[in-house]
C-alpha positions as semicolon CSV with decimal commas, in nm:
position;residue;x (nm);y (nm);z (nm)
1;X;-5,363;-1,932;1,538
2;X;-5,472;-2,102;1,215
3;X;-5,832;-2,226;1,210
4;X;-5,746;-2,531;0,998
5;X;-5,478;-2,793;1,039
6;X;-5,179;-2,716;0,820
7;X;-5,328;-2,392;0,688
8;X;-4,984;-2,239;0,726
9;X;-4,651;-2,415;0,676
10;X;-4,291;-2,342;0,772
11;X;-3,944;-2,484;0,731
12;X;-3,749;-2,522;1,057
13;X;-3,374;-2,524;0,994
14;X;-3,153;-2,718;1,233
15;X;-2,777;-2,706;1,202
16;X;-2,513;-2,918;1,367
17;X;-2,217;-2,741;1,523
18;X;-2,000;-2,861;1,234
19;X;-2,230;-2,704;0,975
20;X;-2,340;-2,389;1,160
21;X;-2,175;-2,078;1,017
22;X;-2,386;-1,831;1,214
23;X;-2,164;-1,743;1,509
24;X;-2,359;-1,492;1,720
25;X;-2,499;-1,761;1,949
26;X;-2,431;-2,120;2,051
27;X;-2,725;-2,271;1,867
28;X;-3,033;-2,434;2,013
29;X;-3,140;-2,748;2,192
30;X;-3,332;-2,927;1,914
31;X;-3,452;-3,285;1,861
32;X;-3,558;-3,337;1,498
33;X;-3,848;-3,578;1,549
34;X;-3,974;-3,427;1,875
35;X;-3,935;-3,050;1,913
36;X;-3,774;-2,736;1,772
37;X;-3,628;-2,460;1,989
38;X;-3,604;-2,092;1,892
39;X;-3,633;-1,749;2,052
40;X;-3,754;-1,395;1,995
41;X;-3,439;-1,310;1,796
42;X;-3,552;-1,548;1,521
43;X;-3,757;-1,406;1,235
44;X;-4,123;-1,524;1,219
45;X;-4,107;-1,649;1,580
46;X;-4,441;-1,484;1,667
47;X;-4,616;-1,609;1,352
48;X;-4,557;-1,979;1,421
49;X;-4,856;-2,132;1,599
50;X;-5,031;-2,451;1,701
51;X;-5,170;-2,648;1,406
52;X;-4,910;-2,519;1,160
53;X;-4,732;-2,774;0,941
54;X;-4,354;-2,781;0,971
55;X;-4,084;-2,937;0,755
56;X;-3,755;-2,987;0,937
57;X;-3,425;-2,945;0,756
58;X;-3,115;-3,084;0,928
59;X;-2,802;-2,935;0,773
60;X;-2,856;-2,998;0,399
61;X;-3,124;-3,269;0,402
62;X;-3,492;-3,292;0,500
63;X;-3,546;-3,493;0,819
64;X;-3,927;-3,514;0,803
65;X;-4,245;-3,322;0,878
66;X;-4,528;-3,288;1,126
67;X;-4,786;-3,056;1,285
68;X;-4,720;-2,829;1,581
69;X;-4,918;-2,977;1,870
70;X;-4,825;-2,721;2,133
71;X;-4,566;-2,452;2,198
72;X;-4,395;-2,396;2,532
73;X;-4,305;-2,032;2,601
74;X;-4,031;-1,922;2,839
75;X;-4,032;-1,542;2,889
76;X;-3,731;-1,361;3,038
77;X;-3,483;-1,629;2,935
78;X;-3,114;-1,541;2,948
79;X;-2,902;-1,598;2,640
80;X;-2,539;-1,521;2,563
81;X;-2,500;-1,325;2,239
82;X;-2,172;-1,258;2,059
83;X;-2,133;-0,930;1,872
84;X;-1,882;-0,778;1,635
85;X;-1,626;-0,587;1,850
86;X;-1,624;-0,298;1,601
87;X;-1,988;-0,231;1,507
88;X;-2,160;-0,430;1,784
89;X;-2,385;-0,615;1,538
90;X;-2,454;-0,989;1,530
91;X;-2,436;-1,024;1,153
92;X;-2,115;-1,224;1,128
93;X;-2,027;-1,579;1,030
94;X;-1,753;-1,823;1,117
95;X;-1,503;-1,930;0,851
96;X;-1,360;-2,280;0,873
97;X;-1,032;-2,242;0,684
98;X;-0,948;-1,870;0,706
99;X;-0,796;-1,671;0,990
100;X;-0,927;-1,459;1,159
101;X;-1,219;-1,699;1,209
102;X;-1,500;-1,441;1,187
103;X;-1,598;-1,172;0,939
104;X;-1,874;-0,921;1,003
105;X;-2,111;-0,882;0,709
106;X;-2,209;-0,532;0,826
107;X;-1,873;-0,359;0,869
108;X;-1,640;-0,624;0,712
109;X;-1,426;-0,635;1,027
110;X;-1,237;-0,962;1,083
111;X;-1,174;-1,099;1,431
112;X;-1,108;-1,415;1,635
113;X;-1,364;-1,575;1,867
114;X;-1,189;-1,445;2,180
115;X;-1,226;-1,087;2,056
116;X;-1,604;-1,102;2,010
117;X;-1,806;-0,880;2,244
118;X;-2,026;-1,107;2,457
119;X;-2,347;-0,989;2,620
120;X;-2,612;-1,163;2,828
121;X;-2,951;-1,067;2,686
122;X;-3,311;-1,135;2,782
123;X;-3,519;-1,317;2,521
124;X;-3,845;-1,509;2,501
125;X;-3,762;-1,874;2,431
126;X;-3,999;-2,108;2,248
127;X;-4,013;-2,484;2,202
128;X;-4,255;-2,624;1,940
129;X;-4,352;-2,991;1,983
130;X;-4,472;-3,220;1,702
131;X;-4,368;-3,574;1,807
132;X;-4,712;-3,738;1,780
133;X;-4,762;-3,634;1,416
134;X;-4,401;-3,669;1,300
135;X;-4,334;-3,845;0,967
136;X;-3,971;-3,938;0,910
137;X;-3,838;-3,874;0,560
138;X;-3,849;-4,199;0,363
139;X;-3,589;-4,095;0,106
140;X;-3,311;-3,836;0,077
141;X;-3,438;-3,493;-0,022
142;X;-3,186;-3,211;-0,007
143;X;-3,179;-2,838;0,052
144;X;-3,200;-2,741;-0,316
145;X;-3,533;-2,922;-0,361
146;X;-3,669;-2,769;-0,043
147;X;-3,573;-2,418;-0,156
148;X;-3,816;-2,456;-0,449
149;X;-4,116;-2,454;-0,212
150;X;-3,999;-2,176;0,023
151;X;-4,182;-1,847;-0,031
152;X;-3,897;-1,613;0,061
153;X;-3,556;-1,602;-0,104
154;X;-3,359;-1,510;0,205
155;X;-3,134;-1,784;0,341
156;X;-3,061;-1,612;0,670
157;X;-3,371;-1,693;0,876
158;X;-3,404;-2,033;1,045
159;X;-3,786;-2,020;1,014
160;X;-3,930;-1,941;0,671
161;X;-4,279;-1,980;0,520
162;X;-4,349;-2,256;0,268
163;X;-4,559;-2,225;-0,046
164;X;-4,878;-2,410;0,051
165;X;-4,969;-2,479;-0,313
166;X;-4,640;-2,661;-0,380
167;X;-4,639;-2,850;-0,052
168;X;-4,857;-3,158;-0,132
169;X;-4,628;-3,299;-0,400
170;X;-4,325;-3,231;-0,181
171;X;-4,478;-3,420;0,115
172;X;-4,562;-3,714;-0,112
173;X;-4,200;-3,723;-0,227
174;X;-4,034;-3,718;0,114
175;X;-4,294;-3,950;0,274
176;X;-4,274;-4,223;0,009
177;X;-4,654;-4,236;-0,011
178;X;-4,952;-4,017;-0,100
179;X;-5,033;-3,779;0,184
180;X;-5,375;-3,640;0,279
181;X;-5,312;-3,406;0,570
182;X;-5,645;-3,429;0,750
183;X;-5,754;-3,780;0,651
184;X;-5,423;-3,939;0,752
185;X;-5,420;-3,776;1,095
186;X;-5,786;-3,841;1,172
187;X;-6,065;-3,611;1,288
188;X;-6,010;-3,680;1,658
189;X;-5,640;-3,595;1,643
190;X;-5,714;-3,281;1,441
191;X;-5,962;-3,169;1,707
192;X;-5,708;-3,230;1,984
193;X;-5,430;-3,043;1,805
194;X;-5,641;-2,741;1,715
195;X;-5,860;-2,707;2,020
196;X;-5,771;-2,960;2,284
197;X;-5,481;-3,024;2,517
198;X;-5,173;-3,238;2,470
199;X;-4,952;-3,307;2,770
200;X;-4,634;-3,103;2,738
201;X;-4,391;-3,385;2,794
202;X;-4,082;-3,488;2,601
203;X;-4,045;-3,865;2,580
204;X;-3,718;-4,045;2,525
205;X;-3,684;-4,407;2,425
206;X;-3,518;-4,513;2,747
207;X;-3,552;-4,886;2,796
208;X;-3,590;-4,955;2,424
209;X;-3,317;-5,220;2,428
210;X;-3,469;-5,393;2,732
211;X;-3,812;-5,375;2,569
212;X;-3,676;-5,545;2,257
213;X;-3,513;-5,821;2,462
214;X;-3,836;-5,884;2,654
215;X;-4,029;-5,913;2,328
216;X;-3,769;-6,161;2,202
217;X;-3,808;-6,362;2,521
218;X;-4,183;-6,359;2,468
219;X;-4,197;-6,435;2,094
220;X;-3,857;-6,585;2,014
221;X;-3,652;-6,455;1,721
222;X;-3,966;-6,432;1,512
223;X;-4,108;-6,136;1,321
224;X;-4,482;-6,115;1,384
225;X;-4,542;-6,063;1,010
226;X;-4,273;-6,263;0,832
227;X;-4,173;-6,544;1,068
228;X;-3,826;-6,647;1,186
229;X;-3,554;-6,394;1,110
230;X;-3,191;-6,325;1,209
231;X;-3,193;-6,138;1,542
232;X;-2,995;-5,847;1,393
233;X;-3,296;-5,738;1,184
234;X;-3,563;-5,766;1,453
235;X;-3,687;-5,446;1,616
236;X;-3,937;-5,365;1,890
237;X;-4,236;-5,186;1,739
238;X;-4,479;-4,982;1,948
239;X;-4,839;-5,021;1,832
240;X;-4,932;-4,707;2,024
241;X;-4,745;-4,377;2,000
242;X;-4,443;-4,400;2,230
243;X;-4,402;-4,023;2,206
244;X;-4,749;-3,986;2,356
245;X;-4,739;-4,249;2,631
246;X;-4,367;-4,272;2,699
247;X;-4,409;-4,628;2,823
248;X;-4,298;-4,973;2,707
249;X;-4,581;-5,228;2,750
250;X;-4,540;-5,584;2,626
251;X;-4,906;-5,595;2,526
252;X;-4,848;-5,280;2,320
253;X;-4,554;-5,410;2,119
254;X;-4,467;-5,641;1,832
255;X;-4,133;-5,779;1,716
256;X;-4,093;-5,682;1,351
257;X;-3,829;-5,710;1,082
258;X;-3,664;-5,371;1,028
259;X;-3,822;-5,292;0,690
260;X;-4,165;-5,410;0,802
261;X;-4,132;-5,199;1,117
262;X;-4,082;-4,889;0,902
263;X;-4,392;-4,971;0,695
264;X;-4,591;-5,041;1,012
265;X;-4,495;-4,702;1,158
266;X;-4,595;-4,541;0,826
267;X;-4,936;-4,717;0,846
268;X;-4,878;-4,894;0,516
269;X;-4,913;-5,233;0,681
270;X;-5,142;-5,325;0,971
271;X;-5,333;-5,600;1,151
272;X;-5,709;-5,654;1,130
273;X;-5,819;-5,687;1,496
274;X;-6,119;-5,902;1,403
275;X;-5,940;-6,168;1,197
276;X;-5,585;-6,104;1,327
277;X;-5,466;-6,117;0,968
278;X;-5,219;-5,882;0,802
279;X;-5,343;-5,613;0,563
280;X;-5,118;-5,408;0,337
281;X;-5,174;-5,081;0,152
282;X;-5,266;-5,112;-0,219
283;X;-4,933;-4,954;-0,321
284;X;-4,745;-5,242;-0,153
285;X;-4,918;-5,488;-0,388
286;X;-4,663;-5,373;-0,648
287;X;-4,375;-5,516;-0,443
288;X;-4,316;-5,891;-0,454
289;X;-4,146;-5,871;-0,114
290;X;-4,463;-5,754;0,060
291;X;-4,751;-5,875;-0,157
292;X;-4,750;-6,228;-0,003
293;X;-4,800;-6,078;0,345
294;X;-5,153;-5,960;0,263
295;X;-5,409;-6,184;0,437
296;X;-5,143;-6,385;0,621
297;X;-5,197;-6,483;0,985
298;X;-4,972;-6,327;1,246
299;X;-4,680;-6,533;1,371
300;X;-4,803;-6,465;1,725
301;X;-4,972;-6,723;1,950
302;X;-5,331;-6,635;2,040
303;X;-5,245;-6,605;2,408
304;X;-4,967;-6,353;2,335
305;X;-5,157;-6,119;2,106
306;X;-5,119;-5,747;2,180
307;X;-5,393;-5,526;2,321
308;X;-5,686;-5,534;2,077
309;X;-5,780;-5,168;2,138
310;X;-5,432;-5,055;2,036
311;X;-5,444;-5,279;1,730
312;X;-5,789;-5,138;1,642
313;X;-5,657;-4,781;1,663
314;X;-5,361;-4,860;1,435
315;X;-5,592;-5,046;1,195
316;X;-5,835;-4,755;1,164
317;X;-5,561;-4,501;1,097
318;X;-5,401;-4,733;0,843
319;X;-5,729;-4,778;0,655
320;X;-5,753;-4,400;0,617
321;X;-5,408;-4,399;0,461
322;X;-5,486;-4,704;0,245
323;X;-5,766;-4,504;0,074
324;X;-5,515;-4,298;-0,125
325;X;-5,217;-4,534;-0,124
C-alpha cells in the first residue's frame, strides 16, 4: 500500500455493453461515482491499493476522479469465460457489422457467439470504493487527452498506471478548479483513508425525490442562495456526504438552484456558520452570475436553518479549497 495519499495513480476503464469490444466475458458491475469492479484476470489488479488516486473513463470520456477508500476482496468467485473454439485463448473481440461476429487476435479464427467455448473459472474478484472522495468531471475530456498521461502504451488493459508528474494539470482541467490533493481532502480524511476504517457500504440515492419534495414543503420554491426560482431548477442538496451516511435528513439539506448545487458540491460556494452568510471562492468573483452572492444572507428562516455542525464541516473544507481557487 502507498504511504501517501495519491502517491500512485491509475485509470479505471468502464465500458457500456454497446461500446465493449472485448468479448471473453460479460463485463463487470460498475458504478462510476461509487465503485469499480475487476478480478484477478485484469492486469495490475494486485498493484491497486487503498489510498491510490483513480481516474475513471466511461467509454470515450472521463467521468471523474477520486481516492480508493477501501477494497472488498472476494476469493474463489465463479466467472464464465468465453474462449476461441480453435486455440482456446480469450484474445478475441466482437465486430459490430461483420459476420462472423468474433475474430481471434491470436489465431485469426472467425466464429459466432454460439460457437465460443465457455468455461466456468475461479477468480479473485475485487471492488474498489471511492464514493466519499469522488469529484465529477466538470467539463468534457475525452480518451485522447487521457492517453497523454497514461504511462503505458497498451490499450488492452482496463487498469493502467498514470504519469504522476502530468496528473495535476489534468485534474485541474477536468475538475474546473485548481486541485490540491491533500489540502482539499483534509488531514482527517487522509488519515482515515490511509490508516483508518471506512464502512464498506454502497449507498444509493433512494428517496431523493421524496427528500426534494419535503424540502420544498419546508422552504417553498426558494433556492437558499438565490431566492425564488422555477421548481424545475431546484434540487435537494446534501450538506453532508450522502455516500457516507446514506440518509436523507431535513436538517442536513438545502434546496438549491441546479448550477449553485453543483458549485456547492464542489466546495466553491459555502455558508459561514457564524454569520449564516454566503461565501464564494475567489475564482467565482470573475463571474457576474455568482459575484453578487458573496456576503448575501441565506433565503432560509432562522428556525429552519440546517444543522450547524454539518454547515461548519462544509465551510471548513470549502475554505481549504478557496485558498488556491
